[in-house]
C-alpha positions in Angstrom: -85.1 -78.2 64.0 -87.7 -76.6 61.7 -87.0 -75.3 58.3 -86.3 -71.5 57.8 -89.2 -69.4 56.7 -88.0 -65.8 56.5 -86.2 -63.7 53.8 -84.1 -60.8 55.0 -82.6 -58.2 52.7 -79.6 -56.9 54.5 -78.5 -53.5 53.1 -75.4 -51.5 53.9 -75.7 -47.8 53.8 -74.4 -45.8 50.8 -71.2 -43.7 50.9 -71.0 -41.4 54.0 -68.7 -38.6 54.8 -66.4 -40.6 57.0 -65.9 -43.2 54.2 -64.2 -40.7 51.9 -61.1 -40.0 54.0 -61.4 -42.6 56.8 -62.2 -39.7 59.1 -64.0 -41.3 62.0 -64.2 -38.0 63.9 -67.3 -36.9 61.9 -70.2 -37.2 64.3 -73.1 -39.4 63.0 -71.7 -39.1 59.5 -74.4 -38.4 56.9 -74.4 -39.5 53.3 -72.2 -37.7 50.8 -73.6 -36.4 47.5 -72.3 -39.6 45.9 -74.0 -41.6 48.7 -77.3 -40.0 47.8 -76.7 -40.9 44.2 -75.9 -44.5 45.1 -79.1 -44.7 47.1 -81.1 -43.2 44.2 -79.6 -45.9 41.9 -80.7 -48.6 44.3 -84.3 -47.6 44.0 -85.0 -48.6 40.3 -83.0 -51.8 40.8 -85.3 -52.9 43.6 -88.6 -51.3 42.3 -89.9 -54.5 40.7 -88.8 -56.9 43.4 -88.1 -56.0 47.1 -90.1 -52.8 47.1 -93.2 -54.7 45.9 -93.0 -57.6 48.3 -91.2 -56.7 51.5 -93.5 -56.4 54.5 -91.3 -54.4 56.9 -88.4 -52.0 56.6 -86.0 -51.5 59.5 -83.0 -49.2 59.9 -80.2 -48.3 62.3 -81.1 -44.8 63.7 -77.8 -43.3 62.5 -78.3 -40.7 59.7 -76.6 -42.6 56.9 -78.6 -45.8 57.0 -81.9 -43.8 57.5 -81.0 -41.7 54.4 -80.1 -44.7 52.4 -83.4 -46.4 53.3 -85.5 -43.4 52.4 -83.8 -42.8 49.1 -83.1 -46.4 48.2 -86.5 -47.9 49.0 -89.0 -44.9 48.5 -91.9 -46.9 47.1 -91.6 -49.6 49.8 -91.4 -46.9 52.5 -94.5 -45.1 51.1 -96.4 -48.4 50.6 -95.8 -49.5 54.2 -96.5 -46.0 55.6 -99.8 -46.0 53.8 -100.6 -49.3 55.5 -99.7 -47.8 58.9 -96.3 -49.5 59.2 -93.7 -46.7 59.0 -90.0 -47.7 59.0 -88.8 -48.9 62.3 -85.6 -47.6 63.9 -83.9 -50.2 66.0 -81.1 -49.1 68.3 -79.3 -52.5 68.4 -78.7 -52.1 64.7 -76.3 -49.2 65.2 -72.7 -49.5 64.2 -70.2 -51.3 66.4 -67.4 -48.9 67.4 -67.5 -45.9 69.7 -66.0 -43.4 67.3 -68.1 -40.2 66.6 -69.0 -41.4 63.2 -70.5 -44.6 64.6 -72.3 -42.8 67.5 -75.9 -41.7 66.8 -77.5 -38.3 67.5 -79.6 -37.5 70.5 -83.3 -38.3 69.9 -84.5 -34.7 69.9 -82.1 -33.8 67.1 -83.4 -36.7 64.9 -87.1 -36.3 65.6 -86.9 -32.5 64.8 -85.2 -33.2 61.4 -87.9 -33.0 58.7 -86.0 -35.7 56.6 -86.9 -38.3 59.3 -90.3 -37.0 60.3 -92.1 -40.1 59.0 -90.0 -42.7 60.9 -90.9 -44.7 64.0 -88.6 -43.5 66.8 -90.3 -45.6 69.6 -87.1 -47.5 70.2 -84.8 -44.5 70.2 -84.3 -43.6 73.8 -81.9 -41.0 75.4 -79.2 -43.7 76.3 -78.9 -45.2 72.9 -75.8 -43.2 72.1 -73.8 -44.1 75.3 -72.0 -47.2 73.8 -72.4 -48.9 77.1 -74.1 -52.2 78.1 -75.4 -54.0 75.0 -74.1 -51.1 72.8 -70.5 -51.6 74.1 -68.2 -52.7 71.2 -67.1 -55.6 73.4 -70.7 -56.9 73.3 -71.0 -56.8 69.5 -71.5 -60.6 69.2 -74.4 -60.6 71.6 -75.9 -57.5 70.0 -75.7 -59.2 66.6 -77.5 -62.2 68.0 -80.2 -60.0 69.5 -80.6 -58.4 66.0 -81.1 -61.8 64.4 -83.5 -62.9 67.2 -85.5 -59.7 66.9 -85.9 -60.3 63.1 -86.8 -63.9 63.6 -89.5 -63.0 66.1 -91.2 -60.5 63.8 -94.4 -61.8 62.1 -93.3 -60.6 58.7 -91.8 -63.1 56.2 -89.8 -60.5 54.1 -87.8 -57.8 55.9 -85.5 -55.1 54.7 -82.8 -54.4 57.3 -80.6 -51.3 56.6 -77.4 -51.0 58.7 -73.6 -50.7 58.7 -70.7 -52.8 57.4 -69.3 -53.9 60.7 -72.6 -54.8 62.4 -73.7 -56.6 59.2 -70.5 -58.7 59.4 -71.3 -59.7 62.9 -74.9 -60.5 62.1 -74.2 -62.5 58.9 -70.8 -64.1 59.7 -70.9 -64.3 63.5 -67.8 -62.1 63.9 -66.2 -59.1 62.3 -64.9 -61.1 59.3 -63.6 -58.2 57.2 -65.6 -59.5 54.3 -66.5 -57.1 51.5 -69.7 -55.1 51.9 -70.1 -52.4 49.2 -71.9 -49.1 49.7 -75.6 -49.6 49.1 -75.1 -53.3 48.7 -78.1 -55.6 49.2 -77.7 -59.3 50.1 -80.5 -61.9 50.7 -80.3 -64.1 53.8 -82.6 -66.6 55.6 -82.3 -68.3 58.9 -80.3 -71.6 59.1 -83.1 -72.9 61.4 -86.2 -71.3 62.8 -85.4 -72.4 66.4 -81.7 -72.5 67.2 -80.4 -70.5 70.1 -78.0 -68.3 68.1 -80.6 -67.5 65.3 -77.9 -68.0 62.7 -78.5 -66.7 59.2 -77.2 -68.0 55.9 -77.2 -66.7 52.3 -80.5 -67.6 50.7 -80.0 -69.8 47.6 -81.1 -67.8 44.5 -81.6 -64.7 46.6 -81.5 -61.2 45.2 -78.2 -59.4 45.2 -77.7 -55.7 44.3 -74.4 -53.9 44.3 -74.4 -50.2 43.6 -71.3 -48.5 45.1 -67.6 -49.4 45.5 -66.3 -51.0 48.6 -66.5 -48.6 51.4 -64.2 -48.7 54.5 -65.6 -49.2 58.0 -64.2 -48.0 61.3 -62.7 -51.5 61.8 -61.0 -51.5 58.4 -57.6 -50.9 59.9 -57.8 -54.2 61.7 -58.2 -56.0 58.4 -55.4 -54.2 56.6 -52.5 -55.1 58.9 
């Protein structure tokens, strides 16, 4: 097997409305005022590193990771947009569970929102909110593998990937481990190998790590607190 060659900056979204009171009935929960603050604090921390070197920025199409990406990586977003590479929205990066807070909005609602006007919605189709097929919570492991494989097949060597706590656990640990992911936390990973079937990722030695917010619950948190 060949040696790994990519650097991925996995980023969890900042505090969202459903995190405050574990209210999972809030549809496509957006960031709170504190969440926007956390995202804004992430920006200067990464201004001299990730935002200068990353070649691609990707987000789950739910509101909270998109908002975190836009406010947490503004210079990176602007630089890539100027180069004709707007942030990509990838539907397989959506959160795991089928609660309203983890279910995205219909494409026309997102594309008509001025906040998201500059994003690439080419992968956001009408069925992306149905939580069926690959989006079914029961298929989280396979979806996480598809996320890793999608990243590995990209030509860019440094990628920012903004998503959610539960799907990030599946992507990085291979299961919903319950491991801590803070709001607006950034961790650096690389591939264990460049050609294994599972496209496994591992923490990159000496990789950048930024932690802005406190630990935020996810919609699977109740499973870990029993």
